[in-house]
KOLLODREN-649420 format. One record per residue: residue number from 1; residue in one letter; x, y, z of N, C-alpha, C in turn; chain. Coordinates in nm, 2 decimals. Atoms other than C-alpha are relative to their C-alpha. Layout:
// residues N
[site NUM,"A",[X,Y,Z],[X,Y,Z],[X,Y,Z],"A"],
...
***
This chain:
// residues 171
[site 1,"M",[-0.12,-0.08,0.01],[-2.30,-1.13,-0.09],[-0.02,0.14,0.06],"A"],
[site 2,"A",[0.01,-0.14,-0.06],[-2.24,-0.81,0.11],[0.02,0.11,-0.11],"A"],
[site 3,"S",[-0.01,-0.11,0.10],[-2.27,-0.48,-0.06],[0.14,0.06,0.01],"A"],
[site 4,"G",[-0.13,-0.06,0.00],[-1.96,-0.28,-0.15],[0.03,0.08,0.13],"A"],
[site 5,"G",[-0.02,-0.07,-0.12],[-2.01,-0.06,0.15],[0.03,-0.09,0.12],"A"],
[site 6,"E",[-0.02,0.09,-0.11],[-2.03,-0.35,0.39],[0.14,-0.07,-0.01],"A"],
[site 7,"E",[-0.14,0.06,0.03],[-1.72,-0.51,0.23],[0.11,0.10,0.04],"A"],
[site 8,"F",[-0.10,-0.10,-0.03],[-1.53,-0.19,0.26],[0.01,0.02,0.15],"A"],
[site 9,"D",[0.00,-0.02,-0.15],[-1.64,-0.15,0.63],[0.08,-0.11,0.06],"A"],
[site 10,"R",[-0.07,0.11,-0.05],[-1.51,-0.50,0.70],[0.15,0.01,-0.03],"A"],
[site 11,"Y",[-0.14,-0.02,0.04],[-1.19,-0.43,0.51],[0.07,0.11,0.08],"A"],
[site 12,"T",[-0.05,-0.11,-0.08],[-1.14,-0.10,0.69],[0.03,-0.05,0.14],"A"],
[site 13,"Q",[-0.02,0.05,-0.13],[-1.18,-0.27,1.02],[0.12,-0.10,0.01],"A"],
[site 14,"E",[-0.12,0.09,0.00],[-0.92,-0.54,0.92],[0.13,0.08,0.00],"A"],
[site 15,"L",[-0.12,-0.08,0.01],[-0.67,-0.27,0.83],[0.02,0.08,0.12],"A"],
[site 16,"M",[-0.01,-0.07,-0.12],[-0.74,-0.07,1.14],[0.05,-0.09,0.11],"A"],
[site 17,"D",[-0.05,0.10,-0.10],[-0.69,-0.38,1.35],[0.14,-0.04,-0.02],"A"],
[site 18,"A",[-0.14,0.02,0.03],[-0.36,-0.45,1.17],[0.08,0.12,0.04],"A"],
[site 19,"L",[-0.08,-0.11,-0.04],[-0.25,-0.10,1.25],[0.01,0.00,0.15],"A"],
[site 20,"G",[-0.01,0.02,-0.14],[-0.34,-0.16,1.61],[0.03,0.12,0.09],"A"],
[site 21,"G",[-0.02,-0.12,-0.08],[-0.33,0.20,1.73],[0.14,0.06,-0.01],"A"],
[site 22,"R",[-0.14,-0.05,0.02],[0.03,0.25,1.62],[-0.01,0.13,-0.08],"A"],
[site 23,"D",[-0.01,-0.12,0.08],[0.14,0.58,1.47],[0.02,-0.04,-0.15],"A"],
[site 24,"P",[-0.01,0.04,0.14],[0.07,0.54,1.09],[0.12,0.04,-0.07],"A"],
[site 25,"L",[-0.12,-0.04,0.07],[0.36,0.74,0.97],[0.12,-0.08,0.05],"A"],
[site 26,"A",[-0.11,0.09,-0.05],[0.60,0.53,1.19],[-0.01,-0.13,-0.06],"A"],
[site 27,"V",[0.02,0.13,0.06],[0.45,0.21,1.05],[0.04,0.01,-0.15],"A"],
[site 28,"L",[-0.04,-0.01,0.14],[0.49,0.34,0.69],[0.15,0.01,-0.02],"A"],
[site 29,"R",[-0.15,-0.01,0.01],[0.85,0.43,0.75],[0.06,-0.14,0.03],"A"],
[site 30,"Q",[-0.06,0.13,-0.04],[0.92,0.10,0.93],[-0.02,-0.11,-0.10],"A"],
[site 31,"T",[0.03,0.10,0.11],[0.76,-0.11,0.65],[0.11,0.01,-0.10],"A"],
[site 32,"L",[-0.11,-0.01,0.10],[1.02,0.03,0.41],[0.13,-0.06,0.05],"A"],
[site 33,"D",[-0.12,0.06,-0.05],[1.30,-0.07,0.64],[-0.01,-0.15,0.01],"A"],
[site 34,"D",[0.02,0.14,-0.02],[1.15,-0.41,0.72],[0.01,-0.07,-0.14],"A"],
[site 35,"V",[0.00,0.06,0.13],[1.10,-0.49,0.35],[0.14,-0.01,-0.05],"A"],
[site 36,"R",[-0.14,0.00,0.05],[1.46,-0.39,0.26],[0.08,-0.11,0.07],"A"],
[site 37,"R",[-0.08,0.09,-0.08],[1.60,-0.60,0.55],[-0.04,-0.15,-0.04],"A"],
[site 38,"K",[0.05,0.14,0.02],[1.38,-0.91,0.48],[0.03,-0.05,-0.14],"A"],
[site 39,"T",[-0.02,0.04,0.14],[1.45,-0.91,0.10],[0.15,0.01,-0.04],"A"],
[site 40,"D",[-0.15,-0.02,0.03],[1.83,-0.82,0.12],[0.06,-0.14,-0.02],"A"],
[site 41,"G",[-0.08,0.12,0.03],[2.03,-1.10,-0.04],[-0.09,-0.12,-0.04],"A"],
[site 42,"V",[0.09,0.12,0.04],[1.72,-1.32,-0.12],[0.01,-0.01,-0.15],"A"],
[site 43,"P",[-0.01,0.02,0.14],[1.76,-1.48,-0.46],[-0.13,0.04,-0.07],"A"],
[site 44,"A",[0.12,-0.05,0.07],[1.52,-1.35,-0.73],[-0.10,-0.12,-0.02],"A"],
[site 45,"D",[0.09,0.11,0.02],[1.38,-1.70,-0.78],[-0.09,-0.03,0.12],"A"],
[site 46,"R",[0.08,0.02,-0.12],[1.27,-1.72,-0.42],[-0.10,0.12,0.02],"A"],
[site 47,"L",[0.09,-0.11,0.00],[1.11,-1.37,-0.45],[-0.12,-0.03,-0.09],"A"],
[site 48,"D",[0.11,0.03,0.10],[0.90,-1.52,-0.74],[-0.09,-0.12,0.05],"A"],
[site 49,"R",[0.07,0.11,-0.05],[0.77,-1.81,-0.52],[-0.13,0.04,0.07],"A"],
[site 50,"S",[0.13,-0.03,-0.07],[0.40,-1.79,-0.42],[0.00,-0.09,0.13],"A"],
[site 51,"P",[0.01,0.08,-0.12],[0.34,-1.91,-0.06],[-0.12,-0.10,-0.01],"A"],
[site 52,"G",[0.11,0.10,0.01],[0.02,-2.09,-0.17],[-0.09,0.04,-0.12],"A"],
[site 53,"P",[0.09,-0.02,0.11],[-0.25,-2.11,-0.44],[-0.08,0.13,0.02],"A"],
[site 54,"G",[0.07,-0.12,-0.01],[-0.40,-1.77,-0.51],[0.07,0.11,0.08],"A"],
[site 55,"E",[-0.07,-0.10,-0.08],[-0.14,-1.58,-0.30],[0.11,0.06,-0.09],"A"],
[site 56,"W",[-0.11,-0.07,0.08],[0.10,-1.32,-0.44],[0.13,-0.05,0.05],"A"],
[site 57,"S",[-0.14,0.03,-0.03],[0.47,-1.40,-0.45],[0.05,0.13,0.07],"A"],
[site 58,"P",[-0.06,-0.12,-0.05],[0.70,-1.16,-0.26],[0.03,0.11,-0.11],"A"],
[site 59,"R",[-0.02,-0.10,0.10],[0.78,-1.00,-0.59],[-0.13,0.07,-0.04],"A"],
[site 60,"Q",[0.13,-0.07,0.03],[0.41,-0.93,-0.66],[-0.04,0.09,0.12],"A"],
[site 61,"V",[0.03,-0.09,-0.11],[0.38,-0.79,-0.31],[0.08,0.13,-0.01],"A"],
[site 62,"L",[-0.08,-0.12,0.02],[0.67,-0.55,-0.38],[-0.07,0.09,-0.11],"A"],
[site 63,"G",[0.07,-0.07,0.10],[0.49,-0.45,-0.70],[-0.12,0.07,0.04],"A"],
[site 64,"H",[0.12,-0.06,-0.05],[0.17,-0.39,-0.52],[0.03,0.11,0.10],"A"],
[site 65,"F",[-0.04,-0.11,-0.08],[0.34,-0.18,-0.26],[0.03,0.13,-0.09],"A"],
[site 66,"A",[-0.03,-0.12,0.09],[0.48,0.04,-0.54],[-0.12,0.05,-0.07],"A"],
[site 67,"D",[0.12,-0.04,0.07],[0.15,0.05,-0.73],[-0.09,0.08,0.10],"A"],
[site 68,"N",[0.09,-0.06,-0.10],[-0.04,0.14,-0.41],[0.06,0.14,0.04],"A"],
[site 69,"D",[-0.06,-0.13,-0.03],[0.21,0.42,-0.32],[-0.02,0.10,-0.11],"A"],
[site 70,"L",[0.02,-0.09,0.11],[0.18,0.56,-0.67],[-0.14,0.05,0.00],"A"],
[site 71,"V",[0.14,-0.04,0.01],[-0.20,0.56,-0.67],[-0.04,0.09,0.12],"A"],
[site 72,"W",[0.04,-0.08,-0.11],[-0.25,0.69,-0.32],[0.08,0.13,0.02],"A"],
[site 73,"G",[-0.08,-0.12,0.00],[0.03,0.94,-0.35],[-0.06,0.11,-0.09],"A"],
[site 74,"V",[0.07,-0.09,0.09],[-0.15,1.10,-0.64],[-0.13,0.04,0.06],"A"],
[site 75,"R",[0.13,-0.03,-0.06],[-0.49,1.08,-0.46],[0.02,0.10,0.11],"A"],
[site 76,"V",[-0.01,-0.10,-0.11],[-0.36,1.26,-0.15],[0.04,0.13,-0.06],"A"],
[site 77,"R",[-0.03,-0.13,0.06],[-0.20,1.53,-0.37],[-0.12,0.07,-0.06],"A"],
[site 78,"M",[0.12,-0.06,0.05],[-0.53,1.58,-0.54],[-0.09,0.05,0.11],"A"],
[site 79,"I",[0.09,-0.04,-0.11],[-0.72,1.60,-0.21],[0.06,0.13,0.06],"A"],
[site 80,"V",[-0.06,-0.12,-0.07],[-0.47,1.86,-0.07],[-0.01,0.12,-0.09],"A"],
[site 81,"T",[0.00,-0.12,0.09],[-0.49,2.08,-0.38],[-0.13,0.02,-0.07],"A"],
[site 82,"Q",[0.13,-0.01,0.07],[-0.85,2.03,-0.50],[-0.11,-0.01,0.11],"A"],
[site 83,"D",[0.11,0.01,-0.09],[-1.19,2.07,-0.33],[-0.08,-0.13,-0.03],"A"],
[site 84,"R",[0.07,0.13,0.00],[-1.33,1.72,-0.26],[0.01,-0.07,-0.14],"A"],
[site 85,"P",[-0.01,0.06,0.13],[-1.19,1.56,-0.57],[-0.06,-0.15,0.00],"A"],
[site 86,"R",[0.04,0.14,0.02],[-1.33,1.23,-0.71],[0.12,-0.09,-0.01],"A"],
[site 87,"L",[-0.11,0.09,0.00],[-1.10,0.94,-0.65],[-0.05,-0.13,-0.06],"A"],
[site 88,"I",[0.04,0.12,0.08],[-1.14,0.65,-0.90],[0.07,-0.12,0.05],"A"],
[site 89,"G",[-0.05,0.12,-0.04],[-1.09,0.30,-0.78],[0.09,-0.07,-0.11],"A"],
[site 90,"Y",[-0.08,0.08,0.09],[-0.84,0.06,-0.94],[0.00,-0.14,0.04],"A"],
[site 91,"D",[0.01,0.15,-0.03],[-0.83,-0.32,-0.97],[0.15,-0.04,0.02],"A"],
[site 92,"Q",[-0.14,0.03,-0.04],[-0.51,-0.42,-0.78],[0.04,-0.13,-0.07],"A"],
[site 93,"D",[-0.04,0.12,0.06],[-0.52,-0.77,-0.93],[0.04,0.02,-0.15],"A"],
[site 94,"A",[-0.02,-0.03,0.14],[-0.54,-0.64,-1.29],[0.14,0.07,-0.01],"A"],
[site 95,"W",[-0.13,-0.07,0.00],[-0.25,-0.40,-1.21],[0.12,-0.10,0.02],"A"],
[site 96,"T",[-0.11,0.10,-0.03],[-0.04,-0.69,-1.07],[0.02,-0.09,-0.12],"A"],
[site 97,"D",[-0.01,0.09,0.12],[-0.12,-0.91,-1.37],[0.07,0.07,-0.11],"A"],
[site 98,"R",[-0.05,-0.07,0.12],[-0.04,-0.64,-1.62],[0.14,0.06,0.02],"A"],
[site 99,"F",[-0.12,-0.07,-0.02],[0.25,-0.45,-1.46],[0.10,-0.07,0.09],"A"],
[site 100,"G",[-0.09,0.07,-0.09],[0.41,-0.71,-1.23],[0.13,-0.04,-0.05],"A"],
[site 101,"D",[-0.13,0.04,0.06],[0.68,-0.80,-1.47],[0.07,0.11,-0.07],"A"],
[site 102,"L",[-0.07,-0.11,0.07],[0.78,-0.45,-1.59],[0.14,0.01,0.05],"A"],
[site 103,"D",[-0.13,-0.01,-0.05],[1.08,-0.45,-1.37],[0.07,-0.14,-0.02],"A"],
[site 104,"G",[-0.07,0.13,0.03],[1.34,-0.71,-1.49],[0.04,-0.07,0.12],"A"],
[site 105,"D",[-0.05,0.06,-0.12],[1.46,-0.78,-1.14],[-0.09,0.06,0.12],"A"],
[site 106,"P",[0.07,-0.05,-0.12],[1.26,-0.76,-0.81],[0.06,0.11,0.07],"A"],
[site 107,"R",[-0.07,-0.10,-0.07],[1.53,-0.54,-0.67],[-0.03,0.14,-0.07],"A"],
[site 108,"D",[0.04,-0.12,0.07],[1.43,-0.28,-0.94],[-0.13,0.05,0.05],"A"],
[site 109,"T",[0.13,-0.04,-0.06],[1.08,-0.29,-0.80],[0.02,0.06,0.13],"A"],
[site 110,"L",[-0.02,-0.05,-0.14],[1.21,-0.23,-0.45],[0.06,0.14,-0.01],"A"],
[site 111,"V",[-0.06,-0.13,0.02],[1.41,0.07,-0.58],[-0.12,0.10,-0.04],"A"],
[site 112,"R",[0.12,-0.08,0.04],[1.09,0.21,-0.75],[-0.09,0.03,0.12],"A"],
[site 113,"W",[0.09,-0.02,-0.12],[0.88,0.15,-0.44],[0.07,0.09,0.10],"A"],
[site 114,"T",[-0.07,-0.08,-0.09],[1.14,0.31,-0.22],[-0.01,0.15,-0.03],"A"],
[site 115,"A",[0.01,-0.14,0.05],[1.14,0.63,-0.43],[-0.14,0.05,0.03],"A"],
[site 116,"L",[0.14,-0.05,-0.02],[0.76,0.65,-0.42],[-0.03,0.01,0.15],"A"],
[site 117,"R",[0.03,-0.01,-0.14],[0.74,0.58,-0.05],[0.07,0.11,0.07],"A"],
[site 118,"E",[-0.08,-0.12,-0.06],[1.01,0.83,0.05],[-0.07,0.13,-0.05],"A"],
[site 119,"S",[0.07,-0.12,0.05],[0.83,1.09,-0.17],[-0.13,0.02,0.08],"A"],
[site 120,"N",[0.12,-0.01,-0.07],[0.50,1.02,0.00],[0.02,0.03,0.15],"A"],
[site 121,"L",[-0.03,-0.04,-0.14],[0.66,1.03,0.35],[0.03,0.15,0.01],"A"],
[site 122,"R",[-0.03,-0.15,0.00],[0.79,1.38,0.27],[-0.13,0.07,-0.01],"A"],
[site 123,"L",[0.13,-0.07,0.02],[0.44,1.48,0.15],[-0.07,0.00,0.14],"A"],
[site 124,"W",[0.08,0.01,-0.13],[0.27,1.35,0.47],[0.06,0.08,0.11],"A"],
[site 125,"A",[-0.06,-0.08,-0.10],[0.53,1.51,0.69],[-0.02,0.15,-0.02],"A"],
[site 126,"S",[0.02,-0.15,0.03],[0.46,1.85,0.52],[-0.14,0.05,0.02],"A"],
[site 127,"L",[0.14,-0.03,-0.01],[0.08,1.84,0.58],[-0.03,0.09,0.12],"A"],
[site 128,"S",[0.05,-0.08,-0.11],[-0.08,2.11,0.79],[-0.12,-0.07,0.07],"A"],
[site 129,"P",[0.12,0.07,-0.06],[-0.35,2.01,1.04],[-0.13,0.01,-0.08],"A"],
[site 130,"T",[0.11,-0.01,0.09],[-0.61,2.14,0.80],[0.00,-0.10,-0.12],"A"],
[site 131,"E",[-0.02,0.09,0.12],[-0.47,1.93,0.51],[-0.03,-0.14,0.04],"A"],
[site 132,"W",[0.02,0.14,-0.04],[-0.49,1.61,0.72],[-0.15,-0.03,0.00],"A"],
[site 133,"E",[0.15,0.02,0.00],[-0.87,1.67,0.74],[-0.07,0.02,-0.13],"A"],
[site 134,"R",[0.06,-0.02,0.13],[-0.93,1.74,0.38],[-0.06,-0.13,-0.05],"A"],
[site 135,"I",[0.08,0.12,0.04],[-1.17,1.50,0.20],[0.01,-0.02,-0.15],"A"],
[site 136,"G",[0.02,0.04,0.14],[-1.17,1.31,-0.13],[-0.12,-0.09,0.00],"A"],
[site 137,"L",[0.12,0.08,0.02],[-1.47,1.13,-0.27],[0.03,-0.12,-0.08],"A"],
[site 138,"H",[-0.03,0.13,0.07],[-1.38,0.77,-0.35],[-0.12,-0.06,-0.06],"A"],
[site 139,"D",[0.13,0.05,0.07],[-1.62,0.62,-0.60],[-0.05,-0.13,0.06],"A"],
[site 140,"E",[0.04,0.12,-0.07],[-1.63,0.29,-0.40],[-0.02,0.01,0.15],"A"],
[site 141,"R",[-0.01,-0.01,-0.14],[-1.56,0.40,-0.05],[-0.06,0.12,0.07],"A"],
[site 142,"G",[0.06,-0.12,-0.06],[-1.72,0.74,-0.01],[0.11,0.10,0.04],"A"],
[site 143,"E",[-0.09,-0.11,-0.05],[-1.56,1.03,0.18],[0.11,-0.06,0.08],"A"],
[site 144,"L",[-0.12,0.04,-0.07],[-1.21,0.97,0.29],[0.09,0.13,0.04],"A"],
[site 145,"T",[-0.10,-0.11,-0.04],[-0.99,1.22,0.49],[0.14,-0.05,-0.03],"A"],
[site 146,"V",[-0.14,0.04,0.01],[-0.62,1.23,0.43],[0.05,-0.08,0.12],"A"],
[site 147,"R",[-0.03,0.08,-0.12],[-0.58,1.11,0.79],[-0.04,-0.14,-0.01],"A"],
[site 148,"R",[0.05,0.14,0.01],[-0.80,0.80,0.73],[0.08,-0.07,-0.11],"A"],
[site 149,"I",[-0.08,0.06,0.11],[-0.61,0.73,0.40],[0.13,-0.05,0.06],"A"],
[site 150,"V",[-0.13,0.04,-0.05],[-0.28,0.73,0.58],[-0.01,-0.11,0.10],"A"],
[site 151,"E",[0.02,0.11,-0.09],[-0.41,0.51,0.86],[-0.03,-0.13,-0.07],"A"],
[site 152,"L",[0.03,0.12,0.08],[-0.55,0.26,0.61],[0.12,-0.05,-0.07],"A"],
[site 153,"L",[-0.13,0.04,0.06],[-0.22,0.26,0.42],[0.09,-0.07,0.09],"A"],
[site 154,"A",[-0.09,0.06,-0.10],[-0.03,0.18,0.74],[-0.06,-0.14,0.03],"A"],
[site 155,"G",[0.05,0.13,-0.02],[-0.27,-0.11,0.81],[0.02,-0.09,-0.12],"A"],
[site 156,"H",[-0.03,0.07,0.12],[-0.24,-0.22,0.45],[0.14,-0.05,0.00],"A"],
[site 157,"D",[-0.14,0.04,0.00],[0.14,-0.23,0.49],[0.01,-0.12,0.10],"A"],
[site 158,"A",[-0.01,0.11,-0.10],[0.10,-0.46,0.80],[-0.05,-0.13,-0.06],"A"],
[site 159,"V",[0.06,0.12,0.06],[-0.13,-0.70,0.61],[0.10,-0.06,-0.11],"A"],
[site 160,"H",[-0.08,0.05,0.12],[0.10,-0.72,0.30],[0.14,-0.03,0.05],"A"],
[site 161,"L",[-0.13,0.04,-0.05],[0.42,-0.73,0.51],[-0.01,-0.15,0.05],"A"],
[site 162,"A",[0.02,0.14,-0.05],[0.28,-1.05,0.67],[0.00,-0.10,-0.12],"A"],
[site 163,"Q",[0.01,0.08,0.12],[0.20,-1.18,0.32],[0.14,-0.02,-0.06],"A"],
[site 164,"L",[-0.14,0.00,0.05],[0.56,-1.10,0.21],[0.08,-0.10,0.08],"A"],
[site 165,"E",[-0.08,0.09,-0.09],[0.70,-1.29,0.51],[-0.04,-0.14,-0.02],"A"],
[site 166,"R",[0.04,0.14,0.03],[0.49,-1.60,0.43],[0.06,-0.05,-0.13],"A"],
[site 167,"G",[-0.06,0.04,0.12],[0.63,-1.59,0.08],[0.15,-0.03,0.01],"A"],
[site 168,"L",[-0.15,0.02,-0.02],[0.99,-1.57,0.21],[0.03,-0.11,0.10],"A"],
[site 169,"A",[-0.02,0.11,-0.10],[0.94,-1.85,0.47],[0.06,-0.12,-0.07],"A"],
[site 170,"P",[-0.05,0.12,0.06],[1.14,-2.16,0.40],[-0.11,-0.10,-0.03],"A"],
[site 171,"G",[0.10,0.10,0.03],[0.95,-2.44,0.24],[-0.03,-0.02,-0.14],"A"],
***
């Protein structure tokens, strides 16, 4: 098995490939619009359908988008206001298992995620050139600049948007 560093390097490359050189802020804005459009009018039971064994349902993907924006929004705020803060990892599967059903309706999850994403977009738009280069020390991933975090988030969006689309596909 590869070390955590090697695994993160592969995962980082996967996310950067998914970003494909696009503007990360444009991707992050577009994902919000794409998810709203793709889930509009979709019955709740279809949002709960997993596309395959071990894959998250569209509802779980929505919850993960919200969790991720919550966690990374706080982390970026820490980086911008503190000197090289320590960033603690979180278990996304444990969060999905524990918090995935907190919203009674998947549309409530979409509302929650929308608020978090729009708040983060305002934050990112407000950053100075110096703040984009500030560093946080992730306990699993090492040094991360705000710029790299936002690039990774945009690639992450692309990966999970494809997962959401698989879950919404007929069948």
